[in-house]
Z-matrix of the N, CA and C atoms (Angstrom, degrees):
N
C 1 1.387
C 2 1.494 1 115.32
N 3 1.310 2 121.46 1 137.37
C 4 1.359 3 123.72 2 -179.00
C 5 1.421 4 119.39 3 -64.73
N 6 1.450 5 121.16 4 142.23
C 7 1.374 6 119.86 5 177.94
C 8 1.489 7 112.42 6 -65.08
N 9 1.375 8 126.74 7 129.41
C 10 1.411 9 125.66 8 -170.00
C 11 1.546 10 110.88 9 -85.49
N 12 1.436 11 116.13 10 -6.31
C 13 1.503 12 116.43 11 172.33
C 14 1.566 13 107.44 12 -83.64
N 15 1.193 14 125.37 13 -12.37
C 16 1.451 15 128.67 14 -177.87
C 17 1.484 16 110.38 15 -88.98
N 18 1.392 17 118.67 16 144.53
C 19 1.321 18 122.66 17 177.59
C 20 1.586 19 105.70 18 -121.24
N 21 1.363 20 118.49 19 164.86
C 22 1.346 21 123.38 20 178.35
C 23 1.560 22 110.43 21 -126.48
N 24 1.260 23 120.00 22 143.31
C 25 1.428 24 129.64 23 173.26
C 26 1.529 25 110.14 24 -117.25
N 27 1.310 26 117.83 25 133.36
C 28 1.423 27 124.16 26 170.89
C 29 1.481 28 108.94 27 -115.38
N 30 1.305 29 118.62 28 119.30
C 31 1.469 30 118.81 29 -169.72
C 32 1.482 31 109.38 30 -128.32
N 33 1.282 32 115.63 31 142.26
C 34 1.525 33 123.00 32 174.29
C 35 1.533 34 103.62 33 -118.72
N 36 1.346 35 111.34 34 121.06
C 37 1.558 36 115.05 35 177.37
C 38 1.458 37 108.51 36 -102.41
N 39 1.364 38 120.05 37 138.23
C 40 1.386 39 123.08 38 171.67
C 41 1.465 40 111.43 39 -121.27
N 42 1.317 41 118.29 40 163.63
C 43 1.472 42 122.51 41 -171.99
C 44 1.465 43 112.07 42 121.45
N 45 1.290 44 121.52 43 -156.16
C 46 1.413 45 121.25 44 177.97
C 47 1.549 46 108.49 45 -94.91
N 48 1.299 47 111.33 46 69.10
C 49 1.429 48 115.48 47 -173.62
C 50 1.557 49 117.85 48 -110.01
N 51 1.356 50 111.89 49 12.57
C 52 1.474 51 115.37 50 165.78
C 53 1.527 52 106.60 51 -120.28
N 54 1.353 53 108.82 52 150.09
C 55 1.457 54 116.48 53 -176.28
C 56 1.536 55 116.82 54 85.32
N 57 1.315 56 116.97 55 -0.14
C 58 1.489 57 119.87 56 -174.37
C 59 1.534 58 111.49 57 -121.88
N 60 1.366 59 118.92 58 10.38
C 61 1.371 60 120.60 59 179.30
C 62 1.531 61 121.04 60 87.84
N 63 1.367 62 110.80 61 3.91
C 64 1.519 63 117.20 62 177.01
C 65 1.504 64 118.46 63 -48.27
N 66 1.300 65 112.57 64 -44.26
C 67 1.554 66 114.77 65 178.96
C 68 1.426 67 112.04 66 -62.28
N 69 1.329 68 118.51 67 -39.42
C 70 1.477 69 121.06 68 -177.75
C 71 1.542 70 109.74 69 -71.66
N 72 1.386 71 116.99 70 -39.19
C 73 1.456 72 116.04 71 178.97
C 74 1.543 73 104.78 72 -64.19
N 75 1.360 74 119.94 73 -44.82
C 76 1.452 75 118.15 74 -176.84
C 77 1.504 76 109.74 75 -57.81
N 78 1.270 77 118.11 76 -42.67
C 79 1.446 78 120.16 77 -174.57
C 80 1.595 79 112.67 78 -69.22
N 81 1.316 80 116.08 79 -30.58
C 82 1.479 81 120.60 80 175.66
C 83 1.511 82 108.23 81 -77.07
N 84 1.291 83 119.78 82 -38.67
C 85 1.454 84 120.78 83 -179.96
C 86 1.465 85 110.86 84 -69.52
N 87 1.318 86 113.62 85 -37.58
C 88 1.442 87 117.92 86 178.92
C 89 1.580 88 111.26 87 -65.29
N 90 1.259 89 120.71 88 -31.93
C 91 1.384 90 122.58 89 -177.91
C 92 1.485 91 109.96 90 -77.66
N 93 1.373 92 118.46 91 -32.87
C 94 1.448 93 125.02 92 171.92
C 95 1.563 94 112.20 93 -62.84
N 96 1.266 95 116.30 94 -33.35
C 97 1.520 96 121.75 95 177.07
C 98 1.412 97 111.68 96 -94.59
N 99 1.303 98 123.95 97 5.00
C 100 1.492 99 126.86 98 -177.86
C 101 1.447 100 114.13 99 50.46
N 102 1.343 101 115.80 100 52.10
C 103 1.476 102 130.78 101 176.58
C 104 1.468 103 106.59 102 -88.96
N 105 1.360 104 113.95 103 150.24
C 106 1.455 105 123.85 104 170.24
C 107 1.477 106 107.28 105 -111.88
N 108 1.298 107 120.48 106 152.73
C 109 1.396 108 122.92 107 175.25
C 110 1.581 109 119.53 108 134.18
N 111 1.321 110 119.80 109 -141.88
C 112 1.398 111 114.26 110 -178.78
C 113 1.565 112 107.03 111 -165.09
N 114 1.355 113 114.73 112 168.36
C 115 1.475 114 122.54 113 178.09
C 116 1.649 115 105.31 114 -140.79
N 117 1.323 116 112.11 115 145.24
C 118 1.542 117 113.45 116 177.05
C 119 1.586 118 104.86 117 -154.60
N 120 1.285 119 109.28 118 151.46
C 121 1.539 120 119.12 119 162.98
C 122 1.421 121 110.38 120 -69.27
N 123 1.356 122 113.79 121 145.12
C 124 1.474 123 120.37 122 164.55
C 125 1.483 124 115.89 123 -109.31
N 126 1.283 125 115.68 124 149.67
C 127 1.488 126 118.98 125 -174.25
C 128 1.572 127 113.13 126 -65.24
N 129 1.308 128 118.54 127 -10.18
C 130 1.434 129 118.36 128 173.27
C 131 1.520 130 115.41 129 -94.79
N 132 1.417 131 115.81 130 13.46
C 133 1.437 132 120.99 131 178.42
C 134 1.535 133 119.85 132 94.02
N 135 1.275 134 113.32 133 -11.22
C 136 1.481 135 117.66 134 174.80
C 137 1.487 136 113.92 135 -86.65
N 138 1.351 137 111.19 136 167.87
C 139 1.544 138 112.52 137 178.39
C 140 1.630 139 101.40 138 -122.46
N 141 1.280 140 112.58 139 134.34
C 142 1.448 141 120.82 140 -175.66
C 143 1.452 142 107.18 141 -109.20
N 144 1.463 143 120.75 142 131.54
C 145 1.438 144 126.33 143 -177.81
C 146 1.444 145 111.09 144 -132.40
N 147 1.334 146 118.45 145 133.63
C 148 1.493 147 122.99 146 170.76
C 149 1.530 148 107.36 147 -120.19
N 150 1.236 149 114.08 148 125.67
C 151 1.538 150 117.24 149 -179.34
C 152 1.555 151 109.47 150 -131.92
N 153 1.307 152 116.05 151 142.71
C 154 1.395 153 122.64 152 178.92
C 155 1.518 154 110.78 153 -128.23
N 156 1.325 155 114.88 154 130.33
C 157 1.508 156 118.00 155 -178.80
C 158 1.554 157 106.90 156 -177.49
N 159 1.370 158 116.31 157 -173.29
C 160 1.458 159 121.65 158 -179.25
C 161 1.559 160 101.98 159 -71.07
N 162 1.321 161 116.99 160 147.38
C 163 1.469 162 127.49 161 -176.36
C 164 1.631 163 110.30 162 -46.85
N 165 1.335 164 110.89 163 -54.56
C 166 1.513 165 118.04 164 -178.53
C 167 1.417 166 112.38 165 -58.32
N 168 1.255 167 117.06 166 -48.77
C 169 1.542 168 123.26 167 180.00
C 170 1.476 169 108.73 168 -61.69
N 171 1.389 170 119.14 169 -44.93
C 172 1.450 171 119.64 170 175.16
C 173 1.528 172 116.60 171 -56.57
N 174 1.271 173 114.14 172 -42.32
C 175 1.435 174 120.70 173 176.75
C 176 1.670 175 112.37 174 -61.48
N 177 1.268 176 110.51 175 -41.51
C 178 1.532 177 118.40 176 -179.57
C 179 1.536 178 109.60 177 -70.16
N 180 1.383 179 114.37 178 -40.76
C 181 1.439 180 122.43 179 177.80
C 182 1.615 181 110.71 180 -60.20
N 183 1.312 182 114.06 181 -48.56
C 184 1.457 183 119.20 182 179.69
C 185 1.504 184 112.53 183 -63.77
N 186 1.302 185 113.85 184 -40.44
C 187 1.523 186 121.32 185 174.52
C 188 1.540 187 111.42 186 -58.57
N 189 1.367 188 114.44 187 -49.39
C 190 1.452 189 123.13 188 179.83
C 191 1.581 190 108.71 189 -56.31
N 192 1.346 191 118.85 190 -40.82
C 193 1.442 192 123.42 191 177.20
C 194 1.491 193 108.66 192 -63.75
N 195 1.378 194 114.95 193 -60.36
C 196 1.425 195 120.72 194 -173.29
C 197 1.515 196 115.98 195 -59.37
N 198 1.322 197 118.45 196 -29.61
C 199 1.484 198 118.03 197 -178.20
C 200 1.587 199 113.38 198 -116.98
N 201 1.372 200 108.65 199 22.32
C 202 1.507 201 113.17 200 -177.45
C 203 1.591 202 109.71 201 -90.01
N 204 1.249 203 113.77 202 -159.15
C 205 1.525 204 122.68 203 -173.48
C 206 1.584 205 110.40 204 -58.42
N 207 1.292 206 119.74 205 -25.24
C 208 1.498 207 120.06 206 -179.96
C 209 1.461 208 112.26 207 -105.47
N 210 1.345 209 117.11 208 21.41
C 211 1.472 210 119.17 209 -178.49
C 212 1.468 211 115.16 210 -51.35
N 213 1.444 212 117.37 211 -38.69
C 214 1.455 213 119.08 212 -175.79
C 215 1.488 214 111.73 213 -77.32
N 216 1.245 215 119.45 214 -4.61
C 217 1.515 216 122.39 215 177.16
C 218 1.622 217 108.99 216 -89.88
N 219 1.275 218 121.16 217 -16.68
C 220 1.502 219 125.49 218 -173.75
C 221 1.528 220 108.71 219 -91.96
N 222 1.306 221 122.69 220 109.13
C 223 1.447 222 124.07 221 169.85
C 224 1.441 223 116.63 222 -80.42
N 225 1.242 224 116.40 223 -36.84
C 226 1.551 225 127.29 224 -179.40
C 227 1.465 226 115.92 225 -154.30
N 228 1.164 227 117.34 226 150.72
C 229 1.518 228 122.87 227 174.35
C 230 1.646 229 105.70 228 -136.21
N 231 1.258 230 113.45 229 117.17
C 232 1.566 231 121.37 230 179.30
C 233 1.486 232 99.65 231 -96.48
N 234 1.348 233 117.10 232 115.90
C 235 1.423 234 121.91 233 -176.58
C 236 1.611 235 107.97 234 -115.95
N 237 1.295 236 114.88 235 129.36
C 238 1.470 237 122.46 236 172.54
C 239 1.498 238 113.01 237 -117.73
N 240 1.278 239 118.36 238 121.27
C 241 1.541 240 123.97 239 -177.51
C 242 1.568 241 104.86 240 -98.44
N 243 1.408 242 108.37 241 143.57
C 244 1.404 243 114.44 242 175.63
C 245 1.557 244 107.40 243 -171.69
N 246 1.300 245 115.88 244 -176.02
C 247 1.424 246 127.96 245 178.07
C 248 1.444 247 104.88 246 -78.40
N 249 1.470 248 121.17 247 140.78
C 250 1.377 249 123.70 248 174.51
C 251 1.521 250 114.06 249 -53.40
N 252 1.337 251 118.86 250 133.98
C 253 1.420 252 123.19 251 173.85
C 254 1.407 253 112.98 252 -86.19
N 255 1.413 254 117.62 253 -20.48
C 256 1.481 255 119.18 254 173.76
C 257 1.580 256 101.50 255 -161.32
N 258 1.282 257 115.97 256 174.23
C 259 1.410 258 122.62 257 175.46
C 260 1.485 259 111.01 258 -110.75
N 261 1.271 260 121.92 259 151.44
C 262 1.417 261 128.83 260 -177.52
C 263 1.634 262 108.30 261 -120.53
N 264 1.269 263 116.47 262 153.32
C 265 1.502 264 114.39 263 176.11
C 266 1.495 265 114.13 264 -83.02
N 267 1.228 266 115.29 265 -19.64
C 268 1.575 267 121.08 266 -174.63
C 269 1.468 268 105.38 267 -153.96
N 270 1.368 269 112.56 268 -169.59
C 271 1.467 270 124.93 269 168.78
C 272 1.488 271 107.13 270 -115.77
N 273 1.289 272 115.81 271 131.02
C 274 1.452 273 119.56 272 -170.45
C 275 1.520 274 112.33 273 -149.18
N 276 1.346 275 117.63 274 157.69
C 277 1.579 276 123.83 275 178.36
C 278 1.396 277 103.48 276 -88.96
N 279 1.448 278 116.13 277 126.41
C 280 1.464 279 120.36 278 172.05
C 281 1.525 280 104.90 279 -94.58
N 282 1.403 281 110.88 280 170.03
C 283 1.516 282 115.82 281 175.05
C 284 1.524 283 111.23 282 -74.93
N 285 1.333 284 113.08 283 159.05
C 286 1.415 285 119.78 284 179.81
C 287 1.483 286 110.66 285 -52.10
N 288 1.372 287 118.71 286 138.81
C 289 1.493 288 123.84 287 174.96
C 290 1.432 289 112.90 288 -140.45
N 291 1.404 290 109.26 289 -176.53
C 292 1.440 291 121.38 290 178.40
C 293 1.483 292 109.81 291 -123.92
N 294 1.298 293 118.39 292 160.32
C 295 1.527 294 118.80 293 174.87
C 296 1.435 295 110.59 294 -91.08
């Protein structure tokens, strides 16, 4: 059963977010904030991210991504908050996928 004190964000980033190291930056940043989840490129040019952690840490993590070294590459971030659907052991990069 998922830890009820944890939250999940499901984010779709648009802009020039592929081919610039965004997934690697997201992975490094997630590890710094002790997030669980994953990030992947989508075939339509977006990047999809699922992160699980404490609500305050999640907000700080998303802010660090949005205003970090690749800030100029992000045009938009669609963020959905919710309860974790499942737990992950770490934060990792997944292969490119489709929705």
